[in-house]
DRENDO-1510 file (C-alpha; in Angstrom, 1 decimal, always signed):
<recs>
REC; n; res; u; v; w
REC; 1; UNK; -15.2; -28.1; +15.9 .
REC; 2; UNK; -18.4; -26.6; +14.6 .
REC; 3; UNK; -18.6; -23.3; +12.6 .
REC; 4; UNK; -19.4; -21.1; +15.5 .
REC; 5; UNK; -16.3; -22.4; +17.4 .
REC; 6; UNK; -14.2; -21.9; +14.3 .
REC; 7; UNK; -15.3; -18.3; +14.0 .
REC; 8; UNK; -14.6; -17.7; +17.6 .
REC; 9; UNK; -11.0; -18.7; +16.9 .
REC; 10; UNK; -10.9; -16.4; +13.9 .
REC; 11; UNK; -11.5; -18.7; +11.0 .
REC; 12; UNK; -13.1; -17.7; +7.8 .
REC; 13; UNK; -14.0; -21.1; +6.3 .
REC; 14; UNK; -10.6; -22.9; +6.3 .
REC; 15; UNK; -8.6; -19.7; +6.5 .
REC; 16; UNK; -7.3; -17.7; +9.5 .
REC; 17; UNK; -6.6; -19.2; +12.9 .
REC; 18; UNK; -3.7; -18.6; +15.2 .
REC; 19; UNK; -0.4; -20.5; +14.6 .
REC; 20; UNK; +1.9; -18.9; +17.1 .
REC; 21; UNK; +4.6; -19.8; +19.7 .
REC; 22; UNK; +3.1; -20.8; +23.1 .
REC; 23; UNK; +4.4; -17.6; +24.7 .
REC; 24; UNK; +2.2; -15.5; +22.4 .
REC; 25; UNK; -1.0; -17.6; +22.8 .
REC; 26; UNK; -1.9; -15.9; +26.1 .
REC; 27; UNK; -1.0; -12.4; +24.7 .
REC; 28; UNK; -3.3; -12.9; +21.8 .
REC; 29; UNK; -6.0; -14.3; +24.0 .
REC; 30; UNK; -5.9; -11.2; +26.2 .
REC; 31; UNK; -5.9; -9.0; +23.2 .
REC; 32; UNK; -9.0; -10.8; +21.8 .
REC; 33; UNK; -10.8; -10.5; +25.1 .
REC; 34; UNK; -10.0; -6.7; +25.3 .
REC; 35; UNK; -11.1; -6.2; +21.7 .
REC; 36; UNK; -14.4; -8.0; +22.4 .
REC; 37; UNK; -14.9; -6.0; +25.6 .
REC; 38; UNK; -14.4; -2.6; +24.0 .
REC; 39; UNK; -15.5; -2.9; +20.3 .
REC; 40; UNK; -19.2; -2.2; +21.3 .
REC; 41; UNK; -18.4; -0.1; +24.4 .
REC; 42; UNK; -20.2; +3.2; +24.3 .
REC; 43; UNK; -17.4; +5.3; +25.8 .
REC; 44; UNK; -14.7; +3.7; +23.6 .
REC; 45; UNK; -16.7; +4.3; +20.4 .
REC; 46; UNK; -17.5; +7.9; +21.4 .
REC; 47; UNK; -13.7; +8.6; +21.9 .
REC; 48; UNK; -12.9; +6.9; +18.6 .
REC; 49; UNK; -15.6; +8.9; +16.8 .
REC; 50; UNK; -14.3; +12.1; +18.3 .
REC; 51; UNK; -10.8; +11.4; +16.9 .
REC; 52; UNK; -12.3; +10.3; +13.5 .
REC; 53; UNK; -14.1; +13.6; +13.2 .
REC; 54; UNK; -11.8; +16.2; +14.8 .
REC; 55; UNK; -8.4; +14.6; +14.2 .
REC; 56; UNK; -8.7; +12.5; +11.0 .
REC; 57; UNK; -11.3; +14.7; +9.3 .
REC; 58; UNK; -13.9; +12.0; +8.7 .
REC; 59; UNK; -16.2; +11.4; +7.0 .
REC; 60; UNK; -14.2; +11.2; +3.8 .
REC; 61; UNK; -16.0; +12.4; +0.7 .
REC; 62; UNK; -17.5; +10.1; -2.0 .
REC; 63; UNK; -16.5; +12.1; -5.1 .
REC; 64; UNK; -18.2; +11.8; -8.5 .
REC; 65; UNK; -15.3; +11.7; -11.0 .
REC; 66; UNK; -17.2; +13.4; -13.8 .
REC; 67; UNK; -14.4; +14.0; -16.3 .
REC; 68; UNK; -13.0; +10.5; -15.9 .
REC; 69; UNK; -16.6; +9.1; -16.3 .
REC; 70; UNK; -17.2; +11.1; -19.4 .
REC; 71; UNK; -13.9; +10.2; -21.0 .
REC; 72; UNK; -14.5; +6.4; -20.4 .
REC; 73; UNK; -18.1; +6.5; -21.5 .
REC; 74; UNK; -19.5; +3.8; -19.1 .
REC; 75; UNK; -20.6; +3.6; -15.6 .
REC; 76; UNK; -20.5; +6.6; -13.2 .
REC; 77; UNK; -17.2; +6.5; -11.3 .
REC; 78; UNK; -17.2; +7.5; -7.6 .
REC; 79; UNK; -14.0; +7.8; -5.7 .
REC; 80; UNK; -13.9; +7.1; -1.9 .
REC; 81; UNK; -11.4; +9.7; -0.8 .
REC; 82; UNK; -9.4; +8.0; +2.0 .
REC; 83; UNK; -6.4; +10.0; +0.6 .
REC; 84; UNK; -7.9; +13.1; +2.3 .
REC; 85; UNK; -7.5; +11.6; +5.8 .
REC; 86; UNK; -4.9; +13.0; +8.2 .
REC; 87; UNK; -1.6; +11.2; +7.3 .
REC; 88; UNK; -2.8; +10.7; +3.8 .
REC; 89; UNK; -4.3; +7.2; +3.8 .
REC; 90; UNK; -6.8; +4.7; +5.2 .
REC; 91; UNK; -4.3; +3.4; +7.7 .
REC; 92; UNK; -5.2; +6.0; +10.4 .
REC; 93; UNK; -8.6; +4.4; +10.8 .
REC; 94; UNK; -7.3; +1.1; +12.2 .
REC; 95; UNK; -4.4; +2.7; +14.0 .
REC; 96; UNK; -6.7; +5.0; +16.0 .
REC; 97; UNK; -8.9; +2.0; +17.1 .
REC; 98; UNK; -5.9; +0.0; +18.1 .
REC; 99; UNK; -4.1; +2.8; +20.0 .
REC; 100; UNK; -7.2; +3.4; +22.0 .
REC; 101; UNK; -7.2; -0.3; +22.9 .
REC; 102; UNK; -3.5; -0.2; +23.7 .
REC; 103; UNK; -4.1; +2.8; +26.0 .
REC; 104; UNK; -6.8; +0.9; +27.9 .
REC; 105; UNK; -4.5; -2.1; +28.2 .
REC; 106; UNK; -1.8; +0.1; +29.8 .
REC; 107; UNK; +0.7; -0.3; +27.0 .
REC; 108; UNK; +3.6; +2.1; +26.9 .
REC; 109; UNK; +5.6; +0.6; +24.0 .
REC; 110; UNK; +4.2; +0.1; +20.6 .
REC; 111; UNK; +5.7; -1.7; +17.6 .
REC; 112; UNK; +4.5; -1.9; +14.0 .
REC; 113; UNK; +5.5; -3.1; +10.6 .
REC; 114; UNK; +5.2; -1.0; +7.4 .
REC; 115; UNK; +5.8; -1.4; +3.7 .
REC; 116; UNK; +5.0; +1.8; +1.9 .
REC; 117; UNK; +5.4; +3.7; +5.2 .
REC; 118; UNK; +1.8; +4.9; +5.5 .
REC; 119; UNK; +1.0; +2.5; +8.4 .
REC; 120; UNK; +4.3; +3.5; +10.0 .
REC; 121; UNK; +3.5; +7.2; +9.7 .
REC; 122; UNK; +0.0; +6.7; +11.1 .
REC; 123; UNK; +1.3; +4.6; +14.0 .
REC; 124; UNK; +4.1; +7.2; +14.8 .
REC; 125; UNK; +1.4; +9.9; +14.6 .
REC; 126; UNK; -0.9; +8.4; +17.3 .
REC; 127; UNK; +2.1; +7.3; +19.5 .
REC; 128; UNK; +3.2; +11.0; +19.4 .
REC; 129; UNK; -0.3; +12.1; +20.3 .
REC; 130; UNK; -0.5; +9.7; +23.3 .
REC; 131; UNK; +3.1; +9.8; +24.4 .
REC; 132; UNK; +4.0; +6.2; +23.7 .
REC; 133; UNK; +7.4; +4.7; +22.7 .
REC; 134; UNK; +7.2; +3.7; +19.0 .
REC; 135; UNK; +9.4; +1.3; +17.0 .
REC; 136; UNK; +8.6; +0.7; +13.3 .
REC; 137; UNK; +10.1; -2.2; +11.4 .
REC; 138; UNK; +10.6; -1.6; +7.7 .
REC; 139; UNK; +12.3; -3.5; +5.0 .
REC; 140; UNK; +15.7; -2.0; +4.0 .
REC; 141; UNK; +14.6; -1.9; +0.4 .
REC; 142; UNK; +11.4; -0.1; +1.3 .
REC; 143; UNK; +13.3; +2.5; +3.4 .
REC; 144; UNK; +15.1; +3.5; +0.2 .
REC; 145; UNK; +11.9; +3.6; -1.9 .
REC; 146; UNK; +10.0; +5.5; +0.7 .
REC; 147; UNK; +12.8; +7.7; +2.3 .
REC; 148; UNK; +10.3; +10.6; +2.8 .
REC; 149; UNK; +8.0; +8.5; +4.9 .
REC; 150; UNK; +11.1; +7.3; +7.0 .
REC; 151; UNK; +11.8; +10.9; +7.7 .
REC; 152; UNK; +8.2; +11.6; +8.7 .
REC; 153; UNK; +8.2; +8.7; +11.1 .
REC; 154; UNK; +11.5; +9.9; +12.7 .
REC; 155; UNK; +10.2; +13.4; +12.8 .
REC; 156; UNK; +7.2; +12.1; +14.8 .
REC; 157; UNK; +9.5; +10.5; +17.3 .
REC; 158; UNK; +9.5; +6.9; +16.1 .
REC; 159; UNK; +12.6; +4.7; +15.8 .
REC; 160; UNK; +12.7; +3.1; +12.3 .
REC; 161; UNK; +14.5; -0.2; +12.2 .
REC; 162; UNK; +15.6; -1.2; +8.6 .
REC; 163; UNK; +15.4; -4.9; +8.1 .
REC; 164; UNK; +18.1; -6.3; +5.9 .
REC; 165; UNK; +17.2; -10.0; +6.0 .
REC; 166; UNK; +15.7; -11.8; +2.9 .
REC; 167; UNK; +14.4; -9.4; +0.3 .
REC; 168; UNK; +14.3; -6.5; +2.8 .
REC; 169; UNK; +10.6; -5.8; +2.2 .
REC; 170; UNK; +7.3; -6.1; +4.0 .
REC; 171; UNK; +7.4; -9.8; +4.7 .
REC; 172; UNK; +10.7; -9.4; +6.5 .
REC; 173; UNK; +9.4; -6.4; +8.4 .
REC; 174; UNK; +6.5; -8.5; +9.7 .
REC; 175; UNK; +9.0; -11.3; +10.6 .
REC; 176; UNK; +11.0; -8.9; +12.8 .
REC; 177; UNK; +8.0; -7.3; +14.4 .
REC; 178; UNK; +6.7; -10.7; +15.5 .
REC; 179; UNK; +10.2; -11.6; +16.8 .
REC; 180; UNK; +10.1; -8.4; +18.9 .
REC; 181; UNK; +6.7; -9.3; +20.2 .
REC; 182; UNK; +7.9; -12.8; +21.2 .
REC; 183; UNK; +10.8; -11.2; +23.1 .
REC; 184; UNK; +8.9; -8.3; +24.7 .
REC; 185; UNK; +5.3; -9.4; +24.9 .
REC; 186; UNK; +5.0; -8.4; +28.6 .
REC; 187; UNK; +5.2; -4.7; +27.9 .
REC; 188; UNK; +4.6; -4.3; +24.1 .
REC; 189; UNK; +1.5; -3.8; +22.0 .
REC; 190; UNK; +1.9; -4.9; +18.4 .
REC; 191; UNK; -0.2; -2.5; +16.2 .
REC; 192; UNK; -0.6; -4.6; +13.1 .
REC; 193; UNK; -1.4; -2.6; +10.0 .
REC; 194; UNK; -3.3; -5.0; +7.7 .
REC; 195; UNK; -6.0; -7.6; +7.8 .
REC; 196; UNK; -3.5; -10.4; +8.3 .
REC; 197; UNK; -1.8; -12.2; +11.1 .
REC; 198; UNK; -3.1; -14.5; +13.8 .
REC; 199; UNK; -6.6; -14.1; +15.5 .
REC; 200; UNK; -7.8; -11.5; +16.5 .
REC; 201; UNK; -6.0; -9.1; +14.1 .
REC; 202; UNK; -7.9; -9.8; +10.9 .
REC; 203; UNK; -11.2; -9.2; +12.6 .
REC; 204; UNK; -10.0; -6.2; +14.6 .
REC; 205; UNK; -8.5; -4.5; +11.5 .
REC; 206; UNK; -11.7; -5.2; +9.5 .
REC; 207; UNK; -13.8; -3.8; +12.4 .
REC; 208; UNK; -11.9; -0.4; +12.5 .
REC; 209; UNK; -11.6; -0.2; +8.7 .
REC; 210; UNK; -15.3; -0.9; +8.0 .
REC; 211; UNK; -15.9; +2.8; +8.6 .
REC; 212; UNK; -14.9; +3.1; +4.9 .
REC; 213; UNK; -17.9; +1.1; +3.6 .
REC; 214; UNK; -20.2; +2.3; +6.3 .
REC; 215; UNK; -19.7; +5.8; +5.0 .
REC; 216; UNK; -19.7; +4.9; +1.3 .
REC; 217; UNK; -22.9; +2.9; +1.5 .
REC; 218; UNK; -24.7; +5.8; +3.1 .
REC; 219; UNK; -23.2; +8.3; +0.7 .
REC; 220; UNK; -24.0; +6.3; -2.5 .
REC; 221; UNK; -27.6; +5.8; -1.4 .
REC; 222; UNK; -27.9; +9.6; -0.9 .
REC; 223; UNK; -26.3; +10.4; -4.3 .
REC; 224; UNK; -27.7; +7.6; -6.5 .
REC; 225; UNK; -30.6; +6.2; -4.5 .
REC; 226; UNK; -29.2; +2.7; -5.0 .
REC; 227; UNK; -26.3; +0.5; -4.1 .
REC; 228; UNK; -23.2; +0.5; -6.3 .
REC; 229; UNK; -22.9; -2.1; -9.0 .
REC; 230; UNK; -19.3; -2.8; -7.9 .
REC; 231; UNK; -16.7; -1.7; -5.3 .
REC; 232; UNK; -13.1; -1.8; -6.4 .
REC; 233; UNK; -10.0; -1.7; -4.1 .
REC; 234; UNK; -6.4; -2.5; -4.3 .
REC; 235; UNK; -5.2; -5.4; -2.2 .
REC; 236; UNK; -1.9; -6.5; -0.6 .
REC; 237; UNK; -2.6; -7.7; +2.9 .
REC; 238; UNK; -6.1; -6.4; +2.4 .
REC; 239; UNK; -7.0; -3.8; +5.0 .
REC; 240; UNK; -8.4; -1.1; +2.7 .
REC; 241; UNK; -10.1; -3.7; +0.6 .
REC; 242; UNK; -11.9; -5.5; +3.5 .
REC; 243; UNK; -12.8; -2.0; +4.9 .
REC; 244; UNK; -14.2; -1.1; +1.5 .
REC; 245; UNK; -16.1; -4.4; +1.1 .
REC; 246; UNK; -17.4; -5.0; +4.7 .
REC; 247; UNK; -20.8; -3.4; +4.5 .
REC; 248; UNK; -21.5; -4.8; +1.1 .
REC; 249; UNK; -20.6; -8.5; +1.7 .
REC; 250; UNK; -24.3; -9.4; +2.4 .
REC; 251; UNK; -25.5; -7.4; -0.6 .
REC; 252; UNK; -24.9; -10.1; -3.2 .
REC; 253; UNK; -25.8; -7.8; -6.1 .
REC; 254; UNK; -22.8; -5.6; -5.4 .
REC; 255; UNK; -19.6; -7.0; -7.1 .
REC; 256; UNK; -16.5; -6.8; -4.9 .
REC; 257; UNK; -13.3; -6.6; -6.8 .
REC; 258; UNK; -9.8; -6.7; -5.3 .
REC; 259; UNK; -6.9; -5.6; -7.5 .
REC; 260; UNK; -3.4; -7.1; -7.0 .
REC; 261; UNK; +0.0; -6.5; -8.7 .
REC; 262; UNK; +0.9; -9.1; -11.3 .
REC; 263; UNK; +4.1; -9.8; -9.4 .
REC; 264; UNK; +2.4; -10.5; -6.1 .
REC; 265; UNK; -0.9; -12.0; -7.3 .
REC; 266; UNK; -1.6; -13.9; -4.1 .
REC; 267; UNK; -5.4; -14.3; -4.4 .
REC; 268; UNK; -5.3; -14.8; -8.2 .
REC; 269; UNK; -2.7; -17.6; -8.2 .
REC; 270; UNK; -1.9; -18.6; -4.6 .
REC; 271; UNK; -2.6; -21.9; -2.8 .
REC; 272; UNK; -3.5; -22.5; +0.9 .
REC; 273; UNK; -0.6; -22.1; +3.3 .
REC; 274; UNK; +0.5; -20.6; +6.6 .
REC; 275; UNK; +2.4; -17.4; +7.0 .
REC; 276; UNK; +2.9; -15.1; +10.0 .
REC; 277; UNK; +0.6; -17.1; +12.2 .
REC; 278; UNK; -2.4; -17.6; +10.0 .
REC; 279; UNK; -3.7; -19.6; +7.0 .
REC; 280; UNK; -4.4; -17.9; +3.7 .
REC; 281; UNK; -3.9; -18.2; +0.0 .
REC; 282; UNK; -0.2; -17.9; -0.3 .
REC; 283; UNK; +2.5; -17.6; -3.0 .
REC; 284; UNK; +4.8; -20.5; -1.9 .
REC; 285; UNK; +7.2; -23.1; -3.2 .
REC; 286; UNK; +6.8; -26.9; -2.9 .
REC; 287; UNK; +8.0; -26.9; +0.7 .
REC; 288; UNK; +5.5; -24.2; +1.7 .
REC; 289; UNK; +8.1; -21.4; +1.9 .
REC; 290; UNK; +6.8; -17.9; +0.8 .
REC; 291; UNK; +8.0; -17.0; -2.7 .
REC; 292; UNK; +9.8; -13.7; -3.4 .
REC; 293; UNK; +7.4; -10.9; -4.5 .
REC; 294; UNK; +7.8; -7.5; -6.1 .
REC; 295; UNK; +5.6; -4.6; -6.7 .
REC; 296; UNK; +6.3; -1.0; -7.6 .
REC; 297; UNK; +3.8; -0.3; -4.7 .
REC; 298; UNK; +5.6; -1.2; -1.6 .
REC; 299; UNK; +2.4; -1.6; +0.4 .
REC; 300; UNK; +1.2; -4.4; -1.9 .
REC; 301; UNK; +4.5; -6.3; -1.8 .
REC; 302; UNK; +3.4; -9.3; +0.3 .
REC; 303; UNK; +3.1; -13.0; -0.6 .
REC; 304; UNK; -0.1; -13.6; +1.4 .
REC; 305; UNK; -3.4; -11.9; +2.0 .
REC; 306; UNK; -6.0; -11.6; +4.7 .
REC; 307; UNK; -7.9; -14.8; +5.6 .
REC; 308; UNK; -11.3; -13.3; +4.9 .
REC; 309; UNK; -10.2; -12.3; +1.4 .
REC; 310; UNK; -9.0; -15.9; +0.9 .
REC; 311; UNK; -12.5; -17.1; +1.9 .
REC; 312; UNK; -14.2; -14.5; -0.3 .
REC; 313; UNK; -12.2; -15.7; -3.2 .
REC; 314; UNK; -12.8; -19.4; -2.7 .
REC; 315; UNK; -16.5; -18.9; -2.1 .
REC; 316; UNK; -16.8; -16.7; -5.2 .
REC; 317; UNK; -18.3; -13.8; -3.3 .
REC; 318; UNK; -15.4; -11.5; -4.3 .
REC; 319; UNK; -13.3; -11.3; -7.5 .
REC; 320; UNK; -9.6; -10.8; -7.5 .
REC; 321; UNK; -7.7; -9.6; -10.6 .
REC; 322; UNK; -4.1; -8.5; -11.3 .
REC; 323; UNK; -2.8; -5.5; -13.2 .
REC; 324; UNK; +0.7; -4.7; -14.6 .
REC; 325; UNK; +3.1; -2.0; -13.6 .
REC; 326; UNK; +2.5; -0.3; -16.9 .
REC; 327; UNK; -1.2; -0.1; -16.3 .
REC; 328; UNK; -0.7; +1.2; -12.8 .
REC; 329; UNK; +1.6; +4.0; -14.1 .
REC; 330; UNK; -0.9; +4.9; -16.8 .
REC; 331; UNK; -3.7; +5.1; -14.1 .
REC; 332; UNK; -1.5; +7.2; -11.9 .
REC; 333; UNK; -1.1; +9.8; -14.7 .
REC; 334; UNK; -4.6; +9.6; -16.0 .
REC; 335; UNK; -6.3; +10.2; -12.6 .
REC; 336; UNK; -3.9; +13.1; -12.0 .
REC; 337; UNK; -4.6; +14.7; -15.3 .
REC; 338; UNK; -8.4; +14.2; -15.5 .
REC; 339; UNK; -9.4; +14.8; -11.8 .
REC; 340; UNK; -6.4; +16.6; -10.2 .
REC; 341; UNK; -6.0; +13.7; -7.8 .
REC; 342; UNK; -2.6; +12.1; -7.5 .
REC; 343; UNK; -3.2; +8.6; -6.0 .
REC; 344; UNK; -0.8; +6.4; -4.1 .
REC; 345; UNK; +0.7; +3.7; -6.3 .
REC; 346; UNK; -1.3; +1.2; -4.3 .
REC; 347; UNK; -4.5; +3.0; -5.1 .
REC; 348; UNK; -3.5; +3.3; -8.7 .
REC; 349; UNK; -3.9; -0.5; -9.0 .
REC; 350; UNK; -7.6; -0.1; -8.2 .
REC; 351; UNK; -7.9; +2.9; -10.6 .
REC; 352; UNK; -6.1; +0.8; -13.4 .
REC; 353; UNK; -8.7; -1.9; -13.2 .
REC; 354; UNK; -11.5; +0.7; -12.9 .
REC; 355; UNK; -10.4; +2.2; -16.2 .
REC; 356; UNK; -10.9; -1.1; -17.9 .
REC; 357; UNK; -14.0; -2.1; -16.0 .
REC; 358; UNK; -16.2; +1.0; -16.1 .
REC; 359; UNK; -16.6; +1.1; -19.9 .
REC; 360; UNK; -18.0; -2.4; -19.8 .
REC; 361; UNK; -21.0; -1.2; -17.8 .
REC; 362; UNK; -24.0; +0.9; -18.8 .
REC; 363; UNK; -24.3; +4.7; -18.1 .
REC; 364; UNK; -27.0; +4.2; -15.5 .
REC; 365; UNK; -24.7; +2.0; -13.4 .
REC; 366; UNK; -22.2; +3.2; -10.9 .
REC; 367; UNK; -19.0; +1.9; -9.3 .
REC; 368; UNK; -16.9; +3.0; -6.2 .
REC; 369; UNK; -13.1; +2.9; -6.4 .
REC; 370; UNK; -11.4; +3.3; -3.1 .
REC; 371; UNK; -8.5; +5.8; -3.2 .
REC; 372; UNK; -6.8; +4.3; -0.2 .
REC; 373; UNK; -4.0; +6.9; -0.1 .
REC; 374; UNK; -2.5; +9.9; -1.8 .
REC; 375; UNK; +0.6; +9.8; -4.0 .
REC; 376; UNK; +2.9; +12.4; -2.4 .
REC; 377; UNK; +5.1; +9.6; -1.1 .
REC; 378; UNK; +5.4; +8.1; -4.7 .
REC; 379; UNK; +6.0; +11.1; -6.9 .
REC; 380; UNK; +9.8; +10.9; -6.7 .
REC; 381; UNK; +9.7; +7.1; -7.4 .
REC; 382; UNK; +7.3; +7.5; -10.4 .
REC; 383; UNK; +9.5; +10.3; -11.7 .
REC; 384; UNK; +12.5; +8.0; -11.7 .
REC; 385; UNK; +10.5; +5.1; -13.2 .
REC; 386; UNK; +9.2; +7.2; -16.1 .
REC; 387; UNK; +12.6; +8.9; -16.7 .
REC; 388; UNK; +14.1; +5.4; -17.2 .
REC; 389; UNK; +11.5; +4.2; -19.5 .
</recs>
């Protein structure tokens, strides 16, 4: 199989592919065909752009964090404000693209997985808008940590299924969503939220999330007259990170830095393995079973990562680092106090590394940190964490 054939089947180097039961092979083949048909379709993209502008509120600002920059004394820090999107995170970008695809495919029933709840909320939102049945699978542990988002999803008309198997977290939610798809593939569209899963999902999610870096590239050139020295994004499955990196991958002078939780440092310490129908760097035992993970940010609590991130790591094009819970909580507070922006705990991982990284650069350099979501959903959790420390 030559490289062009491998890319057609969704490989990024050795990573990616589609390892699924026979009954799903045809479903995914049709999905890939429909995605290829519509991704460059003029009418489809005009409709998507309409919702991006009038429903989501794009483009999102690229904000110069002046006080934070001055306090740290290094590179200029710009924040890509995905937290200002409707529903409060980057998730709506991909969800809108996929729901428009589902509509064209005649789907009436939509399922999704969610960790922190932001993808679930975004999916429930667009299903409400288009009048589709919506079922969200969420780990039982995460339903407790993110009770407010569970209520939002239900308010929007979605049925939230708490998954009690295993650790009751994001991995188990994906397990159950895939099981549902196997059973109900004839009438169900699986709206996957991250840049993971079998082909064509990683490429599809990247395509819709690349709006982040398309905008930030144009914006930084307008503001600084040059490309950023680095782009920093948090990473679990990897949708906001691949969206933040996409337009810079060919610009070798721009450093791409993904930030993971120490307790789920997949790309920092993982080895090649297969999970949820695709090959990636994976936290696994000697038998290839995914290892338990934990992060205070439910959206990053996953033992694998997107196949393109795995290839970017192996090739050396992107760097992946891990930060501790203490660093994340400090970043959560620092950004709130210096800029009046309360970030999601997921986004606070990127901020935490940015706080260390920016001072190592010169004042004429600049970096972009992707604020993938806002912290409303996390305030109660952070309150409890800080109270108990």
